[in-house]
Each structure stands twice: as C-alpha cells, then as structure tokens.
TIMI-2910 file (N, C-alpha, C, CB; in pm, 1 decimal, decimal comma, always signed):
<rs>
+----------+----------+----------+----------+----------+----------+----------+----------+----------+----------+----------+----------+------+
!      n_x !      n_y !      n_z !     ca_x !     ca_y !     ca_z !      c_x !      c_y !      c_z !     cb_x !     cb_y !     cb_z ! resn !
+----------+----------+----------+----------+----------+----------+----------+----------+----------+----------+----------+----------+------+
!  +6163,2 !   +629,3 ! +11334,8 !  +6073,4 !   +741,4 ! +11316,2 !  +6115,6 !   +854,1 ! +11410,1 !  +5925,9 !   +699,6 ! +11341,4 !  Met !
!  +6110,9 !   +973,8 ! +11360,7 !  +6152,5 !  +1088,4 ! +11439,9 !  +6041,1 !  +1130,7 ! +11533,6 !  +6193,2 !  +1204,8 ! +11349,5 !  Arg !
!  +6081,0 !  +1201,2 ! +11635,2 !  +5981,7 !  +1249,1 ! +11730,7 !  +5909,5 !  +1369,1 ! +11671,4 !  +6047,8 !  +1286,0 ! +11866,2 !  Thr !
!  +5799,2 !  +1404,0 ! +11733,2 !  +5717,4 !  +1515,8 ! +11686,6 !  +5795,1 !  +1647,1 ! +11693,5 !  +5588,8 !  +1526,1 ! +11769,7 !  Leu !
!  +5869,5 !  +1667,2 ! +11800,4 !  +5945,3 !  +1792,4 ! +11813,2 !  +6053,2 !  +1803,5 ! +11705,0 !  +6009,8 !  +1801,8 ! +11952,9 !  Ser !
!  +6112,7 !  +1691,0 ! +11667,4 !  +6213,6 !  +1693,3 ! +11561,2 !  +6149,6 !  +1727,2 ! +11427,0 !  +6286,4 !  +1557,8 ! +11552,6 !  Ala !
!  +6031,1 !  +1674,6 ! +11401,6 !  +5959,9 !  +1705,4 ! +11277,9 !  +5921,7 !  +1853,6 ! +11272,3 !  +5834,2 !  +1617,7 ! +11265,2 !  Arg !
!  +5874,7 !  +1905,9 ! +11384,2 !  +5837,9 !  +2047,6 ! +11390,0 !  +5961,1 !  +2134,4 ! +11366,2 !  +5772,9 !  +2082,1 ! +11526,5 !  Ile !
!  +6070,7 !  +2099,9 ! +11430,8 !  +6194,5 !  +2175,7 ! +11413,2 !  +6243,4 !  +2168,4 ! +11268,5 !  +6303,0 !  +2123,3 ! +11508,3 !  Leu !
!  +6236,6 !  +2052,2 ! +11207,1 !  +6277,1 !  +2035,5 ! +11068,2 !  +6187,7 !  +2117,4 ! +10974,6 !  +6273,1 !  +1887,2 ! +11029,2 !  Leu !
!  +6058,7 !  +2117,0 ! +11000,0 !  +5965,7 !  +2197,1 ! +10919,8 !  +5992,2 !  +2345,5 ! +10934,3 !  +5822,4 !  +2166,8 ! +10959,1 !  Gly !
!  +6018,1 !  +2387,9 ! +11058,0 !  +6048,2 !  +2528,7 ! +11082,3 !  +6177,2 !  +2569,1 ! +11011,6 !  +6059,3 !  +2556,1 ! +11233,1 !  Phe !
!  +6277,4 !  +2483,5 ! +11015,1 !  +6403,7 !  +2512,9 ! +10946,9 !  +6383,3 !  +2521,3 ! +10795,6 !  +6509,2 !  +2405,7 ! +10980,4 !  Ala !
!  +6302,1 !  +2431,0 ! +10741,2 !  +6275,4 !  +2433,9 ! +10596,8 !  +6203,2 !  +2562,5 ! +10557,8 !  +6191,7 !  +2311,3 ! +10554,8 !  Ala !
!  +6106,1 !  +2604,2 ! +10637,0 !  +6034,5 !  +2729,1 ! +10609,2 !  +6126,9 !  +2849,6 ! +10620,0 !  +5916,4 !  +2745,4 ! +10705,2 !  Leu !
!  +6214,6 !  +2849,1 ! +10718,5 !  +6308,2 !  +2960,5 ! +10735,8 !  +6404,2 !  +2970,1 ! +10617,8 !  +6387,1 !  +2944,6 ! +10866,5 !  Thr !
!  +6455,7 !  +2857,6 ! +10573,0 !  +6546,6 !  +2857,1 ! +10457,9 !  +6473,7 !  +2903,3 ! +10331,9 !  +6606,4 !  +2716,2 ! +10436,3 !  Ile !
!  +6351,6 !  +2854,8 ! +10312,3 !  +6272,3 !  +2895,9 ! +10196,6 !  +6246,7 !  +3045,9 ! +10199,1 !  +6139,3 !  +2819,7 ! +10192,7 !  Thr !
!  +6210,0 !  +3098,6 ! +10314,4 !  +6187,2 !  +3241,8 ! +10328,7 !  +6314,2 !  +3320,7 ! +10296,9 !  +6138,6 !  +3274,1 ! +10470,6 !  Phe !
!  +6427,6 !  +3272,8 ! +10343,1 !  +6554,6 !  +3340,5 ! +10316,8 !  +6589,0 !  +3342,8 ! +10168,8 !  +6666,2 !  +3273,6 ! +10393,7 !  Gly !
!  +6567,3 !  +3231,8 ! +10100,2 !  +6596,7 !  +3224,7 !  +9956,7 !  +6505,7 !  +3318,7 !  +9878,6 !  +6580,7 !  +3080,2 !  +9904,9 !  Val !
!  +6377,5 !  +3318,8 !  +9911,7 !  +6282,5 !  +3406,9 !  +9842,7 !  +6316,6 !  +3553,1 !  +9868,9 !  +6137,9 !  +3377,1 !  +9887,7 !  Ile !
!  +6350,8 !  +3586,5 !  +9991,4 !  +6387,3 !  +3724,4 ! +10024,9 !  +6512,7 !  +3767,2 !  +9949,7 !  +6409,0 !  +3739,2 ! +10176,3 !  Thr !
!  +6612,0 !  +3681,7 !  +9942,6 !  +6735,0 !  +3714,7 !  +9869,6 !  +6705,9 !  +3735,5 !  +9721,2 !  +6840,2 !  +3603,5 !  +9887,8 !  Ala !
!  +6620,4 !  +3652,4 !  +9664,3 !  +6582,7 !  +3668,1 !  +9523,9 !  +6512,1 !  +3800,9 !  +9500,7 !  +6493,0 !  +3552,6 !  +9479,5 !  Thr !
!  +6422,9 !  +3837,8 !  +9590,8 !  +6352,4 !  +3965,5 !  +9578,1 !  +6448,2 !  +4083,8 !  +9587,5 !  +6244,8 !  +3977,4 !  +9685,7 !  Leu !
!  +6544,2 !  +4075,9 !  +9676,8 !  +6641,3 !  +4185,1 !  +9691,1 !  +6723,4 !  +4200,1 !  +9563,3 !  +6734,8 !  +4159,8 !  +9812,2 !  Val !
!  +6767,7 !  +4090,2 !  +9506,2 !  +6845,4 !  +4095,7 !  +9381,8 !  +6760,8 !  +4154,8 !  +9269,3 !  +6895,9 !  +3954,7 !  +9342,5 !  Val !
!  +6635,6 !  +4111,6 !  +9257,9 !  +6547,8 !  +4163,6 !  +9153,2 !  +6520,4 !  +4312,3 !  +9171,8 !  +6416,3 !  +4086,5 !  +9151,4 !  Asn !
!  +6502,6 !  +4356,3 !  +9294,5 !  +6477,8 !  +4498,3 !  +9320,4 !  +6599,3 !  +4582,4 !  +9282,9 !  +6441,8 !  +4520,7 !  +9468,0 !  Met !
!  +6718,3 !  +4531,8 !  +9305,8 !  +6839,5 !  +4605,2 !  +9265,9 !  +6848,7 !  +4615,8 !  +9114,0 !  +6965,9 !  +4536,0 !  +9321,7 !  Arg !
!  +6811,3 !  +4510,0 !  +9043,9 !  +6812,3 !  +4515,1 !  +8897,9 !  +6709,8 !  +4615,2 !  +8846,2 !  +6784,5 !  +4376,3 !  +8839,3 !  Gln !
!  +6592,5 !  +4617,6 !  +8907,7 !  +6489,8 !  +4714,6 !  +8868,5 !  +6538,5 !  +4856,2 !  +8895,7 !  +6357,5 !  +4688,0 !  +8943,9 !  Val !
!  +6604,5 !  +4876,8 !  +9008,8 !  +6658,3 !  +5009,2 !  +9041,1 !  +6759,8 !  +5053,4 !  +8936,0 !  +6723,5 !  +5008,4 !  +9180,8 !  Glu !
!  +6847,3 !  +4963,2 !  +8894,2 !  +6946,0 !  +4996,6 !  +8791,6 !  +6878,1 !  +5035,7 !  +8660,2 !  +7040,9 !  +4878,4 !  +8768,7 !  Asp !
!  +6772,4 !  +4964,0 !  +8624,6 !  +6701,6 !  +4994,4 !  +8500,8 !  +6628,9 !  +5128,1 !  +8509,3 !  +6602,7 !  +4883,5 !  +8468,1 !  Gln !
!  +6571,0 !  +5158,7 !  +8624,5 !  +6502,2 !  +5286,7 !  +8642,1 !  +6601,8 !  +5401,9 !  +8633,1 !  +6427,8 !  +5290,6 !  +8777,5 !  Val !
!  +6717,8 !  +5385,8 !  +8693,4 !  +6820,9 !  +5489,8 !  +8685,9 !  +6866,8 !  +5507,5 !  +8541,1 !  +6941,7 !  +5454,4 !  +8777,1 !  Val !
!  +6884,6 !  +5398,2 !  +8469,0 !  +6924,4 !  +5405,7 !  +8328,8 !  +6820,5 !  +5481,0 !  +8246,6 !  +6945,2 !  +5265,2 !  +8271,7 !  Leu !
!  +6694,5 !  +5451,5 !  +8268,8 !  +6588,4 !  +5520,8 !  +8195,6 !  +6586,7 !  +5668,4 !  +8231,5 !  +6451,6 !  +5457,4 !  +8225,3 !  Ile !
!  +6597,6 !  +5698,8 !  +8359,7 !  +6590,7 !  +5837,7 !  +8404,3 !  +6708,8 !  +5921,3 !  +8360,4 !  +6580,1 !  +5842,5 !  +8552,3 !  Gly !
!  +6827,2 !  +5864,5 !  +8365,0 !  +6947,1 !  +5942,7 !  +8332,9 !  +6991,8 !  +5926,9 !  +8188,3 !  +7059,9 !  +5903,1 !  +8424,2 !  Lys !
!  +6946,8 !  +5823,5 !  +8121,4 !  +6992,8 !  +5798,9 !  +7985,1 !  +6887,7 !  +5822,2 !  +7879,1 !  +7041,9 !  +5660,4 !  +7973,9 !  Gly !
!  +6778,5 !  +5749,5 !  +7888,4 !  +6681,0 !  +5752,0 !  +7780,4 !  +6593,5 !  +5876,5 !  +7780,5 !  +6594,5 !  +5631,0 !  +7788,4 !  Tyr !
!  +6555,3 !  +5926,8 !  +7895,9 !  +6469,1 !  +6045,6 !  +7900,4 !  +6540,8 !  +6167,1 !  +7841,7 !  +6425,2 !  +6074,8 !  +8045,2 !  Val !
!  +6663,3 !  +6199,9 !  +7884,3 !  +6731,4 !  +6312,8 !  +7819,5 !  +6754,1 !  +6289,6 !  +7669,5 !  +6865,3 !  +6338,5 !  +7888,0 !  Pro !
!  +6780,7 !  +6166,3 !  +7631,5 !  +6799,5 !  +6135,0 !  +7490,2 !  +6671,0 !  +6159,1 !  +7411,6 !  +6845,5 !  +5989,7 !  +7473,2 !  Leu !
!  +6557,6 !  +6120,3 !  +7468,1 !  +6429,5 !  +6143,2 !  +7401,6 !  +6401,0 !  +6292,1 !  +7388,7 !  +6316,1 !  +6074,3 !  +7478,3 !  Ala !
!  +6430,1 !  +6368,7 !  +7493,4 !  +6408,6 !  +6513,2 !  +7487,0 !  +6499,4 !  +6577,2 !  +7382,3 !  +6433,1 !  +6577,2 !  +7624,3 !  Leu !
!  +6623,4 !  +6533,8 !  +7376,6 !  +6717,2 !  +6588,5 !  +7278,1 !  +6674,2 !  +6553,5 !  +7136,5 !  +6859,0 !  +6536,4 !  +7304,2 !  Glu !
!  +6628,7 !  +6430,9 !  +7115,1 !  +6585,4 !  +6392,1 !  +6980,6 !  +6460,4 !  +6469,2 !  +6939,7 !  +6558,8 !  +6240,7 !  +6974,1 !  Ser !
!  +6373,8 !  +6500,0 !  +7034,9 !  +6255,7 !  +6581,9 !  +7004,4 !  +6299,7 !  +6722,1 !  +6962,7 !  +6159,8 !  +6589,2 !  +7127,1 !  Lys !
!  +6398,0 !  +6777,8 !  +7032,1 !  +6449,5 !  +6910,2 !  +6997,7 !  +6514,4 !  +6908,1 !  +6859,3 !  +6550,8 !  +6958,1 !  +7103,7 !  Asp !
!  +6588,1 !  +6803,2 !  +6828,4 !  +6650,4 !  +6792,5 !  +6696,5 !  +6545,7 !  +6780,4 !  +6586,2 !  +6744,8 !  +6672,5 !  +6692,1 !  Leu !
!  +6439,2 !  +6707,8 !  +6612,8 !  +6332,0 !  +6695,7 !  +6513,7 !  +6265,9 !  +6831,1 !  +6490,1 !  +6226,9 !  +6592,2 !  +6559,3 !  Ala !
!  +6246,9 !  +6907,9 !  +6596,1 !  +6188,4 !  +7041,3 !  +6581,8 !  +6280,6 !  +7130,8 !  +6499,6 !  +6161,8 !  +7104,5 !  +6720,4 !  Arg !
!  +6409,8 !  +7125,8 !  +6527,8 !  +6506,0 !  +7206,3 !  +6451,8 !  +6509,0 !  +7165,6 !  +6304,2 !  +6646,2 !  +7192,6 !  +6512,6 !  Arg !
!  +6499,5 !  +7037,3 !  +6279,6 !  +6498,9 !  +6989,8 !  +6142,0 !  +6375,9 !  +7042,0 !  +6068,9 !  +6502,9 !  +6836,1 !  +6137,5 !  Gln !
!  +6260,7 !  +7039,2 !  +6134,0 !  +6139,0 !  +7092,4 !  +6072,2 !  +6151,8 !  +7241,6 !  +6043,7 !  +6017,9 !  +7066,7 !  +6162,4 !  Asp !
!  +6210,2 !  +7316,0 !  +6137,9 !  +6229,6 !  +7459,5 !  +6116,6 !  +6324,3 !  +7485,0 !  +5999,8 !  +6283,9 !  +7525,7 !  +6244,0 !  Glu !
!  +6432,0 !  +7408,5 !  +5992,3 !  +6527,2 !  +7424,2 !  +5882,6 !  +6462,4 !  +7389,2 !  +5749,6 !  +6650,8 !  +7336,8 !  +5905,7 !  Leu !
!  +6384,3 !  +7284,8 !  +5748,2 !  +6314,9 !  +7244,2 !  +5626,0 !  +6220,1 !  +7354,5 !  +5580,6 !  +6237,5 !  +7112,2 !  +5648,0 !  His !
!  +6145,7 !  +7412,0 !  +5672,3 !  +6054,4 !  +7521,8 !  +5640,1 !  +6132,0 !  +7642,4 !  +5588,5 !  +5970,8 !  +7560,9 !  +5763,5 !  Thr !
!  +6242,0 !  +7674,3 !  +5653,0 !  +6324,8 !  +7788,2 !  +5611,3 !  +6378,6 !  +7767,4 !  +5469,8 !  +6441,7 !  +7808,9 !  +5709,9 !  His !
!  +6428,1 !  +7648,1 !  +5440,6 !  +6482,2 !  +7618,7 !  +5307,6 !  +6371,7 !  +7626,1 !  +5203,0 !  +6549,0 !  +7479,4 !  +5305,1 !  Val !
!  +6255,5 !  +7574,0 !  +5232,5 !  +6144,0 !  +7580,7 !  +5137,7 !  +6103,7 !  +7725,0 !  +5110,4 !  +6023,9 !  +7502,0 !  +5190,9 !  Glu !
!  +6101,7 !  +7808,1 !  +5213,6 !  +6066,9 !  +7949,0 !  +5195,1 !  +6171,5 !  +8020,3 !  +5110,1 !  +6052,6 !  +8018,9 !  +5330,9 !  Asn !
!  +6299,3 !  +7988,1 !  +5128,0 !  +6405,9 !  +8051,4 !  +5050,1 !  +6399,7 !  +8007,3 !  +4903,9 !  +6543,8 !  +8017,6 !  +5110,0 !  Arg !
!  +6366,8 !  +7881,1 !  +4882,4 !  +6358,7 !  +7830,2 !  +4745,4 !  +6242,1 !  +7895,2 !  +4672,3 !  +6343,5 !  +7676,5 !  +4744,8 !  Val !
!  +6131,9 !  +7916,2 !  +4740,5 !  +6013,7 !  +7976,7 !  +4678,7 !  +6035,1 !  +8124,4 !  +4648,3 !  +5892,6 !  +7959,8 !  +4769,2 !  Gln !
!  +6120,1 !  +8190,9 !  +4724,1 !  +6144,7 !  +8334,5 !  +4701,9 !  +6227,7 !  +8354,1 !  +4583,2 !  +6210,7 !  +8399,2 !  +4820,1 !  Asp !
+----------+----------+----------+----------+----------+----------+----------+----------+----------+----------+----------+----------+------+
</rs>
C-alpha cells in the first residue's frame, strides 16, 4: 500500500495532466472557431452583399425590359 503523500502526489499529477489535456483541447477548438469566423467575415459576408446587389440589378433589368416591351 502506498503512503498518503504518494497518493496525494499521484492525485495531483492526474489532475494536472487532465487540466493540461482539457486546456489543449480548448485551444485547438478556439483556433478552429477563429478560422471559421475569418472565413465568414472575409468570404461569405462579401459574397452575400454581392449576391444582393446582383439580385437588385436583375430586378431593375427585368423592370426595364418589361417597360420597353409595353412601349
């Protein structure tokens, strides 16, 4: 049977290792979230704005063509 101090030291080491693993996992996940946020900010938002502008232009062109056909 191990002594009390050895058990305490073993428990402390287990907690320290567990804390390290959890912290490393959180850091990796935060980096992945950062990459996704950058992708959304630099990729999808400008794309959404551009597609909205194209839809507006298409509506204007459609209206213009309808007016020309009616004239």
